[in-house]
KOLVOTI-367090 format. One line per 10 residues: for each residue x, y, z of C-alpha. Coordinates in Angstrom, 1 decimal. Each point is the difference from the previous one (the first is absolute). Layout:
X:Y:Z ~ ... $
***
This chain:
-28.7:176.0:44.7 ~ -0.7:1.7:3.3 ~ 2.0:-0.6:3.1 ~ -2.8:-2.1:1.5 ~ -0.3:-2.1:-3.1 ~ 3.8:-0.5:0.0 ~ -0.1:-1.1:3.7 ~ -2.9:-2.4:-0.7 ~ 1.8:-1.5:-2.9 ~ 3.2:-0.4:2.1 $
-2.0:-1.8:2.8 ~ -1.7:-2.3:-2.6 ~ 3.3:-0.9:-1.4 ~ 1.5:-0.6:3.4 ~ -3.0:-2.2:0.9 ~ 0.3:-2.1:-3.2 ~ 3.7:-0.4:0.7 ~ -0.6:-1.2:3.5 ~ -2.7:-2.5:-1.2 ~ 2.3:-1.3:-2.7 $
2.9:-0.4:2.5 ~ -2.3:-1.9:2.3 ~ -1.3:-2.3:-2.7 ~ 3.6:-0.6:-1.1 ~ 1.0:-1.0:3.5 ~ -3.0:-2.4:0.3 ~ 0.8:-1.6:-3.4 ~ 3.7:-0.4:1.0 ~ -0.9:-1.5:3.3 ~ -2.5:-2.5:-1.6 $
2.7:-0.8:-2.6 ~ 2.6:-0.8:2.7 ~ -2.5:-2.0:2.0 ~ -1.2:-2.0:-3.1 ~ 3.3:-0.6:-1.7 ~ 2.9:0.4:2.4 ~ -0.6:-0.5:3.8 ~ -2.7:-0.1:2.7 ~ -0.1:-0.1:3.8 ~ -2.0:-3.0:1.2 $
-1.4:0.1:3.6 ~ -0.1:-3.4:1.7 ~ -2.9:-0.4:2.5 ~ 0.6:-3.7:0.9 ~ 2.7:-2.2:1.4 ~ 0.2:-2.7:-2.6 ~ 3.6:0.9:-0.8 ~ 1.1:0.6:3.6 ~ 2.8:0.7:0.8 ~ 1.4:0.8:-3.4 $
-3.0:2.4:-0.3 ~ -2.0:1.2:3.0 ~ -3.5:1.5:0.3 ~ 0.4:3.7:-0.7 ~ 3.0:-0.3:-2.4 ~ 0.0:2.0:-3.2 ~ 1.7:-2.0:-2.7 ~ 1.9:1.7:-2.8 ~ -0.9:-2.0:-3.2 ~ 0.9:0.3:-3.6 $
-2.8:-0.2:-2.6 ~ 2.2:-0.7:-3.0 ~ 1.5:-3.2:1.3 ~ -2.5:-2.3:-1.6 ~ -1.4:2.3:-2.7 ~ -3.5:1.3:0.1 ~ -3.5:-1.4:0.2 ~ -3.3:1.7:0.7 ~ 0.7:-0.4:3.7 ~ 3.0:2.3:-0.4 $
-2.4:2.8:-0.8 ~ -2.2:1.9:2.5 ~ -3.6:-1.3:-0.1 ~ 1.1:-3.0:-2.1 ~ -1.7:0.9:-3.3 ~ -0.6:-3.1:-2.1 ~ 1.8:1.3:-3.1 ~ 2.4:-2.8:-0.9 ~ 0.8:-3.6:0.8 ~ 3.0:-1.6:1.7 $
3.1:2.2:0.4 ~ 2.0:2.3:-2.1 ~ 3.8:0.3:0.3 ~ -0.2:-3.1:2.1 ~ 3.0:-1.2:2.0 ~ -0.2:-3.4:1.7 ~ 0.1:-0.1:3.8 ~ 2.5:-2.1:1.9 ~ -0.2:-2.3:3.0 ~ 0.4:2.0:3.2 $
-1.5:3.2:-1.4 ~ -2.4:1.9:2.4 ~ -3.0:0.7:-2.2 ~ -2.9:2.4:0.4 ~ -3.0:-1.4:-1.8 ~ -3.8:-0.2:-0.3 ~ -1.2:-3.2:1.6 ~ -2.3:-1.9:-2.4 ~ -2.6:-0.6:2.7 ~ -0.4:3.7:0.8 $
1.0:2.5:-2.7 ~ -0.6:3.0:2.3 ~ 2.9:-1.0:2.3 ~ 3.7:0.1:-0.5 ~ 2.3:-2.7:1.5 ~ 3.7:-0.2:0.5 ~ 1.7:-3.4:0.1 ~ 3.3:-1.7:-0.9 ~ 0.1:-2.0:-3.2 ~ 1.0:-3.7:0.2 $
-1.6:-1.9:-2.9 ~ 0.3:0.7:-3.7 ~ -2.4:-1.4:-2.6 ~ 0.4:-3.8:-0.1 ~ 1.9:-0.2:3.3 ~ -0.9:-2.7:2.5 ~ -0.3:1.5:3.5 ~ -0.2:-2.1:3.2 ~ 0.6:0.8:3.7 ~ 1.0:-2.8:2.3 $
0.5:0.8:3.7 ~ 0.4:3.7:-0.8 ~ 2.7:-0.6:-2.6 ~ -0.9:1.2:-3.6 ~ 0.7:-2.3:-2.9 ~ 0.2:1.4:-3.6 ~ -0.1:-2.7:-2.6 ~ 0.8:-2.6:2.6 ~ 3.1:1.8:1.2 ~ 0.0:1.6:3.5 $
1.0:3.6:0.2 ~ 2.9:1.0:2.3 ~ -1.4:0.8:3.5 ~ 2.1:0.9:3.1 ~ -1.3:1.2:3.4 ~ 1.9:3.2:0.8 ~ -1.7:1.4:3.1 ~ -3.2:1.2:1.4 ~ -2.3:3.0:-0.2 ~ -2.5:1.4:2.5 $
-2.7:2.2:-1.6 ~ -1.6:3.1:1.4 ~ -2.8:-2.1:1.6 ~ 2.6:-2.2:1.8 ~ -0.5:-3.0:-2.3 ~ 3.2:-2.1:-0.4 ~ 1.1:-1.2:-3.4 ~ 2.7:-2.3:-1.2 ~ 2.0:1.8:-2.8 ~ 1.4:-1.8:-3.0 $
2.2:1.0:-2.9 ~ -1.3:-1.7:-3.2 ~ 1.7:-0.1:-3.4 ~ -1.8:-0.9:-3.2 ~ 1.6:-1.9:-3.0 ~ 0.7:3.3:-1.7 ~ 2.0:1.3:3.0 ~ -2.6:2.4:1.3 ~ 0.2:0.2:3.8 ~ -2.4:1.4:2.6 $
-1.3:-0.7:3.5 ~ -3.1:-2.0:0.9 ~ -1.7:-0.3:3.4 ~ -1.8:-2.8:1.9 ~ -1.8:0.5:3.2 ~ 2.0:-1.6:2.9 ~ -3.1:-1.1:1.8 ~ -2.7:-0.6:-2.6 ~ -3.4:-1.4:0.8 ~ -0.7:-3.6:-1.2 $
-2.3:1.3:-2.8 ~ 2.7:2.4:-1.3 ~ 2.6:-2.8:0.0 ~ -2.2:-2.4:-1.9 ~ -1.3:2.6:-2.5 ~ 3.3:1.6:-0.9 ~ 2.8:-2.4:0.3 ~ -1.0:-2.3:-2.9 ~ -1.4:0.7:-3.4 ~ -0.3:-1.6:-3.5 $
1.4:-1.2:-2.2 ~ -1.4:2.7:-2.3 ~ 0.9:0.7:-3.6 ~ -0.2:3.6:-1.0 ~ -2.3:0.6:-3.0 ~ 1.3:1.5:-3.3 ~ 0.2:3.8:0.2 ~ -0.4:0.1:3.7 ~ 2.2:0.4:3.1 ~ 0.1:-1.4:3.5 $
0.6:2.3:3.1 ~ 0.7:-0.6:3.7 ~ 0.2:2.7:2.7 ~ 3.2:0.3:2.2 ~ -2.2:-0.4:3.1 ~ -0.6:-3.7:-0.6 ~ -2.7:-0.4:2.6 ~ -2.2:3.0:-0.9 ~ -0.2:0.6:-3.7 ~ -2.9:-0.4:-2.3 $
2.2:-1.0:-2.9 ~ 0.0:-2.5:-2.9 ~ -0.1:-2.9:2.4 ~ -3.5:0.9:1.1 ~ -1.9:3.3:-0.7 ~ 1.9:1.5:-2.9 ~ 0.5:-2.9:-2.3 ~ 2.2:0.4:-3.1 ~ 0.1:3.5:-1.5 ~ 0.0:0.9:-3.7 $
2.9:2.1:-1.3 ~ -2.5:2.6:-1.1 ~ -0.9:0.7:3.7 ~ 3.5:1.2:0.9 ~ 0.3:3.7:0.9 ~ 3.5:0.6:1.1 ~ 3.2:-1.4:1.6 ~ 0.6:0.9:3.6 ~ 3.5:1.3:0.7 ~ 0.4:1.4:3.5 $
-1.7:1.6:3.0 ~ -0.1:3.7:-0.6 ~ -2.0:1.1:3.1 ~ -1.7:-1.8:2.9 ~ -2.3:0.8:3.0 ~ -1.6:-2.2:2.5 ~ -3.0:2.3:0.3 ~ -2.1:1.1:-2.9 ~ -0.2:3.8:-0.5 ~ -3.7:-0.2:-0.9 $
-2.8:-1.7:2.0 ~ -3.4:0.2:-1.5 ~ -1.6:-0.5:3.4 ~ 1.5:3.1:1.4 ~ -1.4:3.6:0.0 ~ 1.8:2.9:-1.6 ~ 1.6:1.0:3.2 ~ 0.7:-3.6:0.8 ~ 2.0:-0.3:-3.2 ~ 2.0:3.1:0.9 $
0.9:-1.6:3.4 ~ 1.1:-3.2:-1.9 ~ 2.8:1.9:-1.8 ~ 2.3:-0.2:3.0 ~ -0.7:-3.7:0.6 ~ 0.6:-0.7:-3.6 ~ 3.3:1.9:-0.1 ~ 1.2:-1.9:3.1 ~ -0.8:-3.3:-1.6 ~ 2.3:0.6:-3.1 $
2.4:-2.9:-0.4 ~ 3.1:1.8:-1.1 ~ 2.1:-3.2:0.2 ~ -2.0:-1.5:-2.9 ~ 0.6:2.8:-2.5 ~ 1.7:-1.4:-3.2 ~ 0.0:-3.6:1.2 ~ 0.3:-2.3:-3.0 ~ -2.5:-2.7:-0.7 ~ 2.7:-2.3:-1.3 $
3.4:0.4:1.6 ~ 0.5:-2.7:2.6 ~ 2.2:2.0:2.3 ~ -2.4:2.9:0.7 ~ -1.1:0.2:3.6 ~ -3.7:-0.3:0.6 $
***
């Protein structure tokens, strides 16, 4: 073999090794995203102020087992769930909403199959028993809207904060303060957002959600920014200019905030 042939053979071997390494990294990344954990970007305020617009939620994929919605592109290769673990009241769940399977929602779980859910003057009743609800302060969001802040505790001991607008419009008060009674269908679950006056949840838009639609369990805020890094309406140079604005909008105080602990400052 000539020196040139030896060199070409070495280059080919190096190229194959690099391609193999790249494929291995991609496979490992997909495996982690499919079976272990995933970051979920939140674009809306339905869970404010537990979760804000621009939060990145660290979620675990293994918490409820796996359905086709755990897999990228959702291939319809099996029914129901495998390695299923039942969710609990108070869980923050990332799911596919039944009315729009292209979207992903994040809400807090209140009703299990067969539960009777009712809201009377903002107080949630589960199977005719009111949950524990104590007003603990106030919260003013980044737009200057004032909220009343409540600590709520569910029958299983799960605690979290919920928020009601301090000065809601008449329509908001009528539409969101009372609901039901509603009995959750077999195999389905009932969700409500922590932002009680601005959440398209099981009371209205979302309806009850089949267990198969669950994707992951939200755990904590890993990263958060007020401004998005990418704006599709900007030019290339406009995007470059946005980097500084984006960096200055990082909410460092939100890093690692739990979605469950009642004593976390928000």
